[in-house]
C-alpha positions as CSV (number, residue, x, y, z in Angstrom):
1,X,-9.6,2.6,36.2
2,X,-9.2,1.7,32.5
3,X,-5.9,0.2,31.6
4,X,-3.8,1.2,28.7
5,X,-5.0,-1.5,26.3
6,X,-8.7,-0.5,26.9
7,X,-7.8,3.2,26.2
8,X,-6.0,2.2,23.0
9,X,-9.0,0.1,21.8
10,X,-11.3,3.1,22.4
11,X,-9.0,5.3,20.5
12,X,-8.8,2.8,17.6
13,X,-12.6,2.7,17.4
14,X,-12.8,6.5,17.4
15,X,-10.3,6.7,14.5
16,X,-12.3,4.2,12.5
17,X,-15.6,6.1,13.0
18,X,-13.9,9.3,12.0
19,X,-12.4,7.7,8.9
20,X,-15.9,6.4,7.8
21,X,-17.4,9.9,8.4
22,X,-14.7,11.6,6.4
23,X,-15.1,9.2,3.5
24,X,-18.9,9.6,3.5
25,X,-18.5,13.4,3.4
26,X,-16.1,13.2,0.5
27,X,-18.5,11.0,-1.5
28,X,-21.3,13.4,-0.7
29,X,-19.4,16.5,-1.9
30,X,-18.4,14.7,-5.1
31,X,-22.0,13.8,-5.9
32,X,-23.1,17.4,-5.1
33,X,-20.5,18.9,-7.5
34,X,-21.7,16.5,-10.3
35,X,-18.2,15.3,-11.2
36,X,-18.1,13.8,-14.7
37,X,-15.3,11.4,-13.7
38,X,-15.7,8.3,-11.7
39,X,-12.5,9.2,-9.9
40,X,-12.9,11.2,-6.7
41,X,-9.9,13.3,-7.5
42,X,-8.6,15.7,-10.1
43,X,-4.9,14.9,-10.8
44,X,-2.4,17.7,-10.4
45,X,-1.1,19.1,-13.7
46,X,2.5,18.5,-12.8
47,X,2.0,14.8,-13.2
48,X,1.3,15.0,-17.0
49,X,3.7,17.9,-17.6
50,X,6.8,16.9,-15.5
51,X,6.2,13.3,-14.5
52,X,5.7,11.8,-11.0
53,X,9.1,12.9,-9.6
54,X,9.1,16.7,-9.6
55,X,9.3,19.4,-6.9
56,X,6.1,21.2,-8.0
57,X,4.3,18.6,-5.9
58,X,4.0,18.5,-2.1
59,X,6.3,15.7,-0.8
60,X,6.8,14.5,2.7
61,X,9.0,12.1,4.7
62,X,8.9,10.9,8.3
63,X,10.6,8.6,10.8
64,X,8.7,7.1,13.8
65,X,8.2,4.4,16.4
66,X,5.6,1.6,16.7
67,X,3.9,-0.3,19.5
68,X,2.5,-3.5,18.1
69,X,0.0,-6.0,19.4
70,X,-0.5,-9.4,17.8
71,X,-3.5,-11.7,17.6
72,X,-2.9,-15.3,18.4
73,X,-2.0,-17.2,15.2
74,X,-1.4,-20.8,14.0
75,X,2.2,-21.7,13.0
76,X,2.4,-24.7,10.6
77,X,5.7,-26.5,10.4
78,X,6.8,-28.9,7.7
79,X,10.0,-31.0,8.2
80,X,11.1,-34.5,6.9
81,X,8.4,-36.9,8.2
82,X,6.6,-34.1,10.1
83,X,3.7,-31.9,9.2
84,X,2.1,-30.3,12.3
85,X,0.5,-27.0,13.5
86,X,1.1,-25.2,16.8
87,X,-2.3,-23.7,17.3
88,X,-3.2,-20.2,18.6
89,X,0.3,-19.1,19.5
90,X,0.6,-16.0,21.5
91,X,3.2,-13.5,20.4
92,X,4.5,-10.1,21.4
93,X,6.7,-7.4,20.0
94,X,10.1,-6.3,21.4
95,X,9.0,-2.7,22.2
96,X,11.7,-0.2,23.2
97,X,11.1,3.3,24.5
98,X,11.5,5.9,21.7
99,X,14.7,7.7,21.8
100,X,18.1,7.9,20.2
101,X,17.8,4.6,18.3
102,X,16.9,3.3,14.9
103,X,13.3,4.1,13.9
104,X,10.5,1.5,13.6
105,X,9.0,3.0,10.5
106,X,9.9,5.2,7.5
107,X,7.4,7.0,5.3
108,X,7.9,8.8,2.0
109,X,5.2,10.1,-0.2
110,X,3.6,12.9,-2.3
111,X,0.1,14.3,-3.0
112,X,-1.2,13.9,-6.5
113,X,-4.3,16.1,-6.8
114,X,-4.9,19.9,-7.0
115,X,-6.4,20.1,-3.5
116,X,-3.5,18.0,-2.0
117,X,-5.9,15.6,-0.3
118,X,-5.0,12.4,-2.1
119,X,-1.5,11.0,-2.2
120,X,0.7,7.9,-2.7
121,X,3.1,6.7,0.0
122,X,6.0,4.2,0.2
123,X,6.4,2.9,3.8
124,X,8.6,0.4,5.7
125,X,7.4,-0.9,9.1
126,X,10.1,-2.7,11.0
127,X,8.4,-4.7,13.7
128,X,9.6,-7.7,15.8
129,X,7.6,-10.8,16.6
130,X,8.4,-13.3,19.4
131,X,6.4,-16.3,20.5
132,X,5.8,-16.0,24.2
133,X,7.7,-18.7,26.2
134,X,5.9,-20.7,28.9
135,X,2.5,-20.7,27.2
136,X,0.6,-23.9,26.5
137,X,-0.5,-24.5,22.9
138,X,-2.3,-27.4,21.3
139,X,-0.1,-29.2,18.7
140,X,-2.0,-31.1,16.0
141,X,-0.8,-33.2,13.0
142,X,2.0,-35.7,12.4
143,X,5.5,-35.8,13.9
144,X,8.5,-37.9,12.8
145,X,9.6,-38.1,16.5
146,X,6.6,-37.8,18.7
147,X,8.5,-38.5,21.9
148,X,8.1,-35.7,24.4
149,X,11.2,-34.6,26.4
150,X,12.8,-31.4,27.7
151,X,13.8,-30.5,24.1
152,X,11.2,-32.3,22.0
153,X,7.8,-31.0,21.1
154,X,4.9,-33.5,21.1
155,X,1.3,-33.8,19.9
156,X,-1.4,-32.4,22.2
157,X,-1.2,-29.7,24.8
158,X,2.4,-28.6,25.0
159,X,4.2,-26.0,27.0
160,X,6.4,-24.0,24.7
161,X,10.0,-23.6,26.0
162,X,13.3,-22.1,24.7
163,X,14.4,-25.6,23.8
164,X,11.3,-27.2,22.1
165,X,9.8,-24.1,20.3
166,X,11.3,-20.7,20.1
167,X,10.0,-18.7,17.1
168,X,11.1,-15.2,16.4
169,X,10.9,-12.8,13.4
170,X,13.5,-10.3,14.4
171,X,15.3,-7.6,12.5
172,X,12.6,-7.9,11.7
173,X,9.0,-8.6,10.7
174,X,9.2,-5.9,7.9
175,X,6.3,-4.7,5.8
176,X,7.4,-2.8,2.7
177,X,4.2,-1.3,1.3
178,X,2.7,1.2,-1.2
179,X,-0.4,3.0,0.0
180,X,-3.1,5.3,-1.2
181,X,-3.4,8.3,1.2
182,X,-6.4,10.6,2.0
183,X,-6.0,13.8,4.0
184,X,-8.9,16.0,5.3
185,X,-8.4,19.2,7.2
186,X,-10.1,19.3,10.6
187,X,-8.7,22.5,12.1
188,X,-7.3,25.1,9.7
189,X,-6.5,24.5,6.1
190,X,-3.8,22.5,4.3
191,X,-2.1,25.8,3.2
192,X,-2.0,27.2,6.8
193,X,1.3,27.3,8.6
194,X,-0.3,25.2,11.4
195,X,-3.2,22.8,11.0
196,X,-4.8,19.5,12.1
197,X,-5.9,16.9,9.6
198,X,-7.4,13.4,9.5
199,X,-5.1,11.0,7.6
200,X,-6.2,7.7,6.2
201,X,-4.2,5.0,4.3
202,X,-4.8,1.7,2.5
203,X,-2.0,-0.3,1.1
204,X,-0.3,-3.6,0.4
205,X,3.2,-4.9,-0.2
206,X,5.9,-7.4,0.7
207,X,6.6,-9.2,4.0
208,X,10.3,-9.5,4.5
209,X,11.6,-11.2,7.7
210,X,14.8,-12.3,9.4
211,X,13.8,-15.5,11.1
212,X,15.4,-17.1,14.1
213,X,13.8,-20.2,15.6
214,X,14.7,-23.3,17.7
215,X,12.5,-26.4,17.3
216,X,13.3,-29.6,19.2
217,X,16.6,-28.2,20.2
218,X,17.7,-27.4,16.6
219,X,18.3,-23.9,15.4
220,X,17.6,-22.7,11.8
221,X,20.4,-21.3,9.8
222,X,20.0,-18.5,7.2
223,X,23.7,-17.9,6.8
224,X,25.8,-14.8,7.5
225,X,24.7,-11.2,7.1
226,X,26.9,-10.3,4.2
227,X,26.5,-8.8,0.7
228,X,26.4,-12.1,-1.1
229,X,23.6,-13.3,1.2
230,X,21.4,-10.2,1.7
231,X,17.9,-11.2,0.6
232,X,15.9,-13.7,-1.4
233,X,12.9,-15.9,-1.6
234,X,14.7,-19.2,-0.9
235,X,18.0,-17.9,0.5
236,X,19.3,-14.8,2.2
237,X,19.6,-13.3,5.6
238,X,16.3,-11.5,5.0
239,X,13.6,-13.6,3.3
240,X,10.7,-12.4,1.2
241,X,8.0,-14.7,2.6
242,X,4.6,-13.2,1.6
243,X,2.5,-10.1,1.6
244,X,1.3,-7.5,4.1
245,X,-2.0,-5.6,3.6
246,X,-3.1,-2.7,5.9
247,X,-5.5,0.0,6.7
248,X,-4.3,3.0,8.7
249,X,-6.1,6.0,10.2
250,X,-5.2,8.9,12.5
251,X,-4.2,12.5,12.7
252,X,-1.5,14.7,11.2
253,X,-0.6,17.9,13.2
254,X,1.5,20.5,11.3
255,X,3.3,22.1,14.2
256,X,4.7,24.8,11.9
257,X,5.3,24.2,8.3
258,X,7.2,22.2,7.2
259,X,7.4,20.1,10.4
260,X,4.5,17.8,11.5
261,X,3.6,15.0,13.9
262,X,1.5,12.1,12.9
263,X,-0.3,9.6,15.2
264,X,-2.1,6.7,13.6
265,X,-3.5,3.2,14.3
266,X,-2.8,0.5,11.7
267,X,-4.5,-2.8,11.2
268,X,-2.2,-5.2,9.3
269,X,-2.7,-8.7,7.9
270,X,0.5,-10.5,7.0
271,X,0.4,-13.8,5.2
272,X,3.7,-15.7,5.2
273,X,5.0,-19.0,3.9
274,X,8.4,-20.6,3.3
275,X,9.8,-19.3,6.6
276,X,13.0,-21.3,7.2
277,X,13.1,-23.6,10.1
278,X,15.6,-26.5,10.8
279,X,15.4,-28.8,7.7
280,X,12.0,-27.4,6.8
281,X,9.7,-24.4,6.6
282,X,6.9,-22.7,8.5
283,X,3.7,-20.9,7.4
284,X,1.8,-18.2,9.4
285,X,-1.1,-15.8,8.9
286,X,-0.8,-12.9,11.4
287,X,-3.1,-10.0,12.3
288,X,-1.4,-7.1,14.1
289,X,-2.4,-3.7,15.5
290,X,0.1,-0.9,15.4
291,X,0.1,2.4,17.2
292,X,2.5,4.7,15.3
293,X,4.0,8.1,16.2
294,X,6.1,9.8,13.6
295,X,7.9,13.1,13.1
296,X,7.8,14.3,9.5
297,X,9.0,17.1,7.2
298,X,7.2,18.5,4.1
299,X,9.0,19.8,1.1
300,X,8.5,20.7,-2.6
301,X,5.6,22.7,-3.9
302,X,4.1,23.9,-0.6
303,X,1.5,26.6,-1.0
């Protein structure tokens, strides 16, 4: 019997194939119609007449939950006298069953063309990353204190424990992104009271983390969570540490206008540096795969 991860991989591959097919169809139709513009869309008149923020457009917002898988990644640590890399670290999310709790993602966007197929979206994905304790990782580089003990990490094959290397991006590993959106009806039409559409998104934005880590028995300290210490590049409870870039594909099912459900798979690359550790910083490049289920609401110029 196939396990859950195998089924998710099959679904992810199917969504990718569908997105490529939908994109090819759109390009073919544009060529057939002999469009004079290089752009594949005709912008909605409300943009030029009333500006971006007006209720003649179709807007939407949603809240949802994520299940995230992470590829193994290298974590480079720089401290006084030390410059080393913990290679191929295995990490996991802190998944909780959806219910009466804060959501893992927020989406807010609008469609910008006459056919309401192309849109722009602002999104926040609130994930959590934890290095898995008990794993063995190869540590390379230079350490100021290479002595291996119960609380000290050494060079070579090392077992990662709560004392020598705990690394968490909690509360969280946040991706604040702006994305281009494409919607293609599959069953019914966009104007129908109920319909099923393919939805695809490509975007980029900021990686904002709240780091907590323990290295060689020493915890990092980012200060208290208070108004004077909210966020920054070199200080703050949340740190802006890099960028996130993602591709997302899936389905939007309008149960009955204006309520819809959206299920998507998102491939995300997050490049981070200047992550605070005790007396130093860490760098990490991380690939993740998110399965996202959202409940949304449409408003504005629905027709």
